[in-house]
C-alpha positions in Angstrom: 128.3 -159.4 108.5 125.2 -160.9 106.9 122.4 -162.0 109.2 121.7 -165.7 109.7 118.1 -164.9 108.8 118.9 -163.9 105.2 121.4 -166.7 104.8 118.9 -169.3 105.9 115.7 -167.9 104.3 117.3 -166.6 101.0 120.2 -168.8 100.4 119.9 -168.9 96.7 119.6 -165.1 96.6 122.7 -164.6 98.7 124.7 -166.9 96.5 123.4 -165.2 93.3 124.1 -161.7 94.6 127.6 -162.5 95.8 128.5 -163.7 92.3 128.3 -160.0 91.3 131.3 -159.6 93.6 132.9 -162.6 91.9 132.6 -164.5 95.2 131.4 -168.1 95.2 129.4 -168.5 98.4 127.7 -171.8 97.5 129.7 -174.0 99.8 130.3 -171.5 102.5 126.6 -170.5 102.9 125.6 -174.2 103.2 128.4 -174.8 105.7 127.1 -171.9 107.8 123.6 -173.3 107.8 124.9 -176.8 108.7 127.0 -175.6 111.6 124.1 -173.4 112.9 121.8 -176.5 112.7 124.3 -178.3 114.9 124.2 -175.3 117.2 120.4 -175.6 117.4 120.6 -179.3 118.3 123.1 -178.6 121.1 121.1 -175.7 122.4 118.0 -177.9 122.5 119.9 -180.6 124.3 121.3 -178.1 126.8 117.9 -176.6 127.5 116.4 -180.0 128.1 119.3 -180.9 130.4 118.9 -177.7 132.4 115.1 -178.4 132.6 115.8 -181.8 134.1 118.2 -180.3 136.6 115.5 -177.9 137.8 113.0 -180.7 138.0 115.5 -182.9 140.0 116.2 -180.0 142.4 112.5 -179.6 143.2 112.2 -183.4 143.7 115.2 -183.4 146.1 113.5 -180.8 148.2 110.2 -182.8 148.3 112.0 -186.0 149.1 114.0 -184.4 151.9 110.7 -183.1 153.4 109.2 -186.5 153.2 112.3 -188.0 154.9 113.2 -190.1 151.9 117.0 -189.5 152.2 118.1 -192.4 150.1 116.0 -191.4 147.2 117.1 -187.8 147.7 120.7 -188.9 147.6 120.1 -190.8 144.4 118.4 -187.8 142.9 121.5 -185.7 143.9 123.8 -188.1 142.1 121.6 -187.8 139.0 121.7 -184.0 139.3 125.5 -184.1 139.5 125.7 -186.2 136.3 123.3 -183.8 134.6 125.5 -180.9 135.6 128.6 -182.6 134.1 126.6 -183.2 130.9 125.6 -179.5 130.9 129.3 -178.4 131.2 130.1 -180.6 128.2 127.1 -179.3 126.2 127.9 -175.7 127.1 131.5 -176.1 125.8 130.3 -177.8 122.6 127.7 -175.1 122.1 130.4 -172.4 122.6 132.8 -174.1 120.2 130.0 -174.5 117.6 129.0 -170.8 117.9 132.6 -169.7 117.4 132.9 -172.0 114.4 129.7 -170.5 112.9 130.8 -166.9 113.6 134.2 -167.5 112.1 132.5 -168.7 109.0 130.0 -165.8 108.9 132.7 -163.2 108.8 134.1 -164.8 105.6 131.0 -163.8 103.6 131.2 -160.3 102.0 128.3 -157.9 102.0 125.7 -158.3 99.3 126.0 -155.8 96.5 122.9 -153.6 95.9 120.9 -154.6 92.9 122.0 -151.3 91.3 125.6 -152.5 91.3 126.8 -153.3 87.8 128.4 -156.7 87.1 132.2 -156.7 86.3 135.5 -158.0 87.5 138.0 -155.1 87.2 138.1 -151.3 87.4 137.7 -151.4 83.6 134.1 -152.5 84.2 133.2 -149.5 86.4 130.6 -147.1 85.1 131.3 -143.4 84.7 128.2 -141.5 86.1 129.2 -138.0 85.2 132.2 -135.7 84.7 132.7 -132.0 85.6 135.3 -129.3 85.3 137.8 -128.7 82.5 141.1 -130.4 82.0 143.9 -127.8 81.9 146.1 -127.7 78.8 149.7 -127.5 80.1 152.3 -128.3 77.4 155.2 -128.6 79.9 153.6 -129.6 83.1 155.8 -130.8 86.0 154.6 -133.6 88.2 153.8 -132.7 91.8 156.9 -134.3 93.2 159.1 -132.0 91.1 156.9 -129.0 92.0 157.1 -129.9 95.7 160.9 -129.8 95.4 161.0 -126.6 93.3 158.8 -124.7 95.7 160.1 -126.4 98.9 156.6 -127.8 99.8 157.2 -131.5 100.6 160.4 -133.3 101.5 160.1 -137.0 100.5 163.7 -137.9 101.3 163.5 -136.4 104.8 160.5 -138.6 105.4 162.6 -141.6 104.4 165.3 -140.5 106.9 162.8 -140.0 109.8 160.6 -143.1 109.1 160.7 -144.6 105.7 159.2 -144.4 102.2 155.6 -143.2 102.2 155.9 -140.8 105.1 156.5 -137.3 103.6 157.4 -134.2 105.5 155.3 -131.1 104.5 157.1 -127.8 104.8 156.3 -124.1 104.8 153.4 -123.4 102.3 153.0 -127.1 101.8 152.2 -127.6 105.5 149.9 -124.5 105.4 148.1 -125.9 102.3 147.5 -129.2 104.2 146.1 -127.3 107.2 144.0 -125.1 105.0 142.4 -128.1 103.2 141.7 -129.9 106.4 140.0 -126.9 107.9 138.1 -126.1 104.7 136.8 -129.7 104.4 135.7 -129.7 108.0 133.9 -126.4 107.6 132.1 -127.6 104.5 131.0 -130.7 106.4 129.8 -128.9 109.6 128.0 -126.4 107.4 126.1 -129.4 105.9 125.0 -130.5 109.3 127.8 -132.9 110.3 129.0 -132.9 113.9 132.8 -132.8 114.2 134.5 -135.3 116.4 138.1 -136.0 117.1 138.6 -139.7 117.7 141.6 -141.8 118.8 144.2 -142.8 116.2 144.4 -146.3 117.5 141.6 -148.8 118.0 141.2 -152.2 119.6 140.3 -155.4 117.8 136.6 -155.1 118.6 136.5 -151.7 116.8 138.4 -153.1 113.8 135.9 -156.0 113.6 132.9 -153.7 113.9 133.6 -151.9 110.7 134.8 -155.0 108.8 138.5 -154.1 108.7 139.3 -157.1 110.8 139.9 -159.9 109.8 139.5 -158.8 106.1 142.2 -156.1 106.0 144.5 -157.2 108.9 147.5 -157.3 106.6 147.0 -153.7 105.6 146.8 -152.3 109.1 149.7 -151.3 111.4 149.6 -153.4 114.6 150.9 -152.2 118.0 151.7 -155.7 119.3 152.3 -155.0 123.0 148.9 -153.4 123.5 147.1 -155.2 120.7 145.9 -151.9 119.1 145.7 -151.0 115.4 146.6 -147.7 113.9 143.5 -146.5 112.1 143.4 -146.9 108.2 140.5 -144.3 108.2 138.5 -142.2 110.6 135.5 -144.4 109.6 136.7 -147.0 112.1 136.6 -145.1 115.4 133.8 -142.8 114.4 131.4 -145.5 113.4 132.3 -147.5 116.5 131.1 -144.7 118.7 127.7 -146.3 118.2 128.8 -149.9 118.8 126.3 -151.7 121.1 124.0 -148.7 121.0 120.2 -148.7 120.5 118.9 -145.4 119.2 115.3 -144.2 118.8 114.2 -143.8 115.2 113.8 -140.1 115.8 117.5 -139.8 116.5 118.4 -140.8 113.0 120.2 -139.7 110.9 123.4 -139.3 112.9 125.9 -137.2 110.9 129.5 -137.1 112.0 132.7 -135.8 110.5 136.3 -136.1 111.6 139.9 -135.3 110.5 142.5 -137.9 111.2 145.9 -139.0 109.9 145.4 -142.4 108.3 147.9 -145.3 108.4 148.1 -148.1 105.7 150.8 -150.6 105.1 149.9 -150.7 101.4 151.8 -154.0 101.1 152.9 -154.9 97.6 152.5 -151.3 96.2 155.3 -150.3 93.8 156.0 -148.7 90.4 155.4 -145.3 88.8 151.8 -145.1 90.0 152.9 -144.9 93.6 155.4 -142.1 93.2 155.2 -138.9 95.3 151.8 -138.5 96.9 150.0 -141.1 94.9 150.3 -143.8 97.5 151.4 -143.2 101.1 151.6 -145.1 104.4 150.5 -142.0 106.4 148.2 -139.4 105.0 145.6 -136.9 106.1 141.9 -137.4 105.4 138.6 -135.8 106.4 135.7 -138.3 106.7 131.9 -138.1 106.8 129.8 -140.9 108.4 126.1 -141.3 108.6 123.8 -143.7 110.5 120.4 -143.9 108.8 117.1 -145.6 108.7 117.1 -148.4 106.1 114.4 -146.9 104.0 116.4 -143.6 103.7 119.9 -144.9 103.2 120.1 -144.8 99.4 118.7 -141.2 99.3 121.4 -140.4 101.9 124.0 -142.0 99.7 123.0 -139.7 96.8 123.0 -136.7 99.2 126.6 -137.6 100.4 127.8 -137.9 96.7 126.4 -134.5 95.9 128.0 -133.0 99.0 131.5 -134.4 98.0 130.9 -133.3 94.5 130.2 -129.7 95.6 133.5 -129.6 97.5 135.5 -131.0 94.5 133.8 -128.4 92.3 134.8 -125.6 94.7 138.4 -126.6 94.3 138.1 -126.1 90.5 139.4 -129.5 89.7 138.3 -131.6 86.7 136.6 -134.7 88.2 134.5 -137.7 87.4 132.2 -139.9 89.5 132.3 -143.6 89.0 129.9 -146.4 90.2 132.0 -149.4 91.1 131.2 -152.8 89.6 130.9 -155.8 91.8 134.4 -157.0 91.3 136.0 -153.7 92.3 133.9 -153.2 95.5 135.2 -153.6 99.0 134.3 -156.6 101.2 131.9 -154.5 103.3 130.2 -152.2 100.7 126.8 -152.7 99.2 127.3 -149.8 96.8 130.2 -147.4 96.2 130.8 -144.3 94.2 134.4 -143.2 93.6 135.6 -139.7 92.9 138.6 -139.1 90.7 140.3 -135.9 89.8 142.5 -135.4 86.7 146.2 -135.0 87.1 147.5 -132.7 84.3 151.2 -133.6 84.6 150.6 -137.4 85.0 147.8 -137.3 82.5 145.7 -139.8 84.5 142.8 -139.9 86.9 143.5 -140.0 90.7 141.0 -141.4 93.2 140.3 -138.9 96.0 137.1 -140.2 97.6 134.9 -143.3 98.0 131.4 -142.8 99.2 129.7 -146.1 100.3 126.5 -147.5 101.7 127.1 -150.6 103.8 123.4 -151.1 104.5 123.1 -153.3 107.7 126.4 -155.2 107.2 128.5 -153.1 109.6 125.5 -152.5 112.0 125.1 -156.2 112.5 128.8 -156.5 113.5 128.5 -153.4 115.7 125.1 -154.4 117.2 124.0 -150.9 116.2 120.2 -150.8 116.3 117.2 -148.5 116.6 113.7 -148.8 117.9 111.0 -148.4 115.3 107.5 -147.1 115.9 106.4 -150.5 117.3 109.4 -150.4 119.8 111.0 -153.3 118.0 114.7 -153.1 117.5 116.1 -153.1 114.0 119.5 -152.9 112.5 120.4 -149.4 111.3 122.3 -148.6 108.0 125.7 -147.1 108.0 127.4 -144.9 105.3 130.7 -143.2 105.0 132.7 -141.2 102.5 136.1 -139.4 102.1 135.5 -135.7 102.2 138.3 -135.6 101.2 141.6 -137.5 101.2 144.3 -135.0 100.9 147.4 -136.5 99.1 146.0 -136.8 95.6 143.9 -133.6 96.0 147.2 -131.8 96.8 148.9 -133.5 93.8 146.2 -132.4 91.4 146.0 -128.9 92.9 149.8 -128.4 92.4 149.9 -129.9 88.9 146.8 -128.4 87.5 147.4 -124.9 88.8 151.0 -124.4 87.9 151.8 -121.2 86.0 155.0 -119.5 85.0 154.6 -117.2 88.0 153.9 -120.0 90.5 151.1 -122.3 91.7 147.7 -120.6 91.8 145.5 -121.3 94.9 141.8 -121.9 94.1 139.7 -119.0 95.3 137.7 -121.1 97.8 141.0 -121.9 99.7 142.6 -118.5 99.7 140.9 -117.3 102.9 142.2 -120.5 104.5 145.8 -120.5 103.2 146.3 -116.7 103.6 148.0 -116.6 100.1 146.9 -116.7 96.5 150.1 -118.0 94.9 152.9 -120.3 95.8 156.0 -118.7 94.4 159.6 -120.0 94.1 161.8 -119.0 97.0 165.4 -118.1 97.0 167.4 -120.9 98.7 
């Protein structure tokens, strides 16, 4: 969340920047300041009250030593009244702090000054494109290829769980495993440390990365234990450093993790969600970095290049897009999306988002570092999909189909153990 300091000292700037995200913060920012002013008044009153209590306590001791019991008893009664007043003030202060904090979490992160204005995905900016779109006159979509080559059973997933929970079979399952291992190997070779986090998190972890309360409706909730199934590995991995103070020399921290991801995707329907295009459970490999503020945008560029190298190695046509303010997430300060071209569907499919959150998540996480003066500062957090599997698989199947079968990109062949997926006799 945004710090009170920037909201107080740069109110007009905050309001102006959030307009880039098409968010009107004018009333909310002033309300936060007003409630915090009320909190300050209550804190001052409470401090004065506690000071009087301490003074009365000393007086009582002196009066008792002097044998002035009546005056001491009167002072005790005054102290009791002050304690009652303190209880009232403490409760009012707590309520006001909660009110302020509940308002604070409603403000999105400020977009970077590099973020273009715009309201919809049509206003996003294509940074660059790579690879060649295949020419396939009679290309089958991946859901038909999955059935033809016995790779994915969507109907069985419906039987076992429901729509959006596919069952991968035979070489389809091996392709999934190969991609996961390949992505992790690419990431660890680039200096990321692999971790294997839990697949459920508590409310505090969801709050720390900004998924709660903003995306509560999109997360699966385990009601009895009040846990949430993770929508991305970003949530548990970033929370490893919640309430941690690092030394500046320990940054950057570079982590990678493979996890299944769970998203309700409420309201999704239509042709664009068919097959692997939009699932409730899917596999993804994530990269996360914690960085010094002055280095975070260079790190963002580095992470974009890293993901681009992986996509290039898969021989897929791709493009990199800088998101406009209106298409950015609640928590992001700047985001680049990667899309690969689907030959059969003849459209672009998003396979990765790489984002810099600046200090927005760190403020919620209380993730700090000590600078050269030993003063604690908020770190910057970044993350990216490296990569999300479903649409990568869809594009690999569609773009590499041949009369003989589906060709496996050279970079994956050592991981799959086969070069082609061929039709099997049933």
